[in-house]
C-alpha positions in Angstrom: -38.7 -9.0 -56.4 -37.2 -12.2 -54.9 -33.9 -13.3 -56.4 -35.3 -16.2 -58.4 -38.8 -15.0 -59.0 -38.6 -14.6 -62.8 -36.9 -18.0 -63.2 -39.5 -19.7 -60.9 -42.3 -18.2 -63.0 -40.5 -19.5 -66.2 -40.2 -23.0 -64.6 -43.9 -23.1 -63.8 -44.7 -22.1 -67.4 -42.3 -24.7 -68.9 -43.7 -27.5 -66.8 -47.0 -27.2 -68.7 -49.2 -28.3 -65.9 -50.3 -27.1 -62.5 -47.0 -28.0 -60.6 -46.6 -28.4 -56.9 -43.9 -26.4 -55.1 -41.8 -29.6 -55.0 -42.0 -30.0 -58.8 -40.9 -26.4 -59.3 -38.1 -26.9 -56.7 -36.8 -29.9 -58.5 -36.8 -28.1 -61.8 -35.0 -25.1 -60.3 -32.5 -27.3 -58.5 -31.0 -28.3 -61.8 -29.7 -24.8 -62.5 -29.4 -23.6 -58.9 -28.2 -26.4 -56.6 -28.2 -24.2 -53.5 -31.9 -23.1 -53.9 -34.1 -23.9 -50.9 -37.6 -25.4 -51.2 -39.1 -22.4 -49.3 -37.9 -20.2 -52.1 -40.5 -21.5 -54.5 -43.6 -21.3 -52.4 -46.4 -19.2 -54.0 -46.8 -16.6 -51.2 -43.2 -15.4 -51.9 -43.9 -14.7 -55.6 -45.1 -11.3 -56.9 -48.8 -11.4 -57.6 -49.4 -14.3 -55.2 -52.9 -12.9 -54.4 -53.8 -13.3 -58.1 -53.6 -17.1 -58.2 -54.5 -18.9 -61.4 -55.0 -22.6 -61.8 -54.9 -24.7 -64.9 -56.7 -27.9 -65.4 -54.9 -30.6 -67.4 -52.2 -29.7 -69.9 -51.6 -26.2 -71.1 -51.0 -25.7 -74.8 
């Protein structure tokens, strides 16, 4: 599992929307200043073949 995978998934959940990689990157950058944008791209996450999308806000 990639180094930040669990934290990236948590950031996506906390954003309560369908975030872009850039939005997740900016959220992660607060806690991990040295993180690279390429780290948060979907193909690098476990289960990337099982994509889900959410319309509007998630409650």
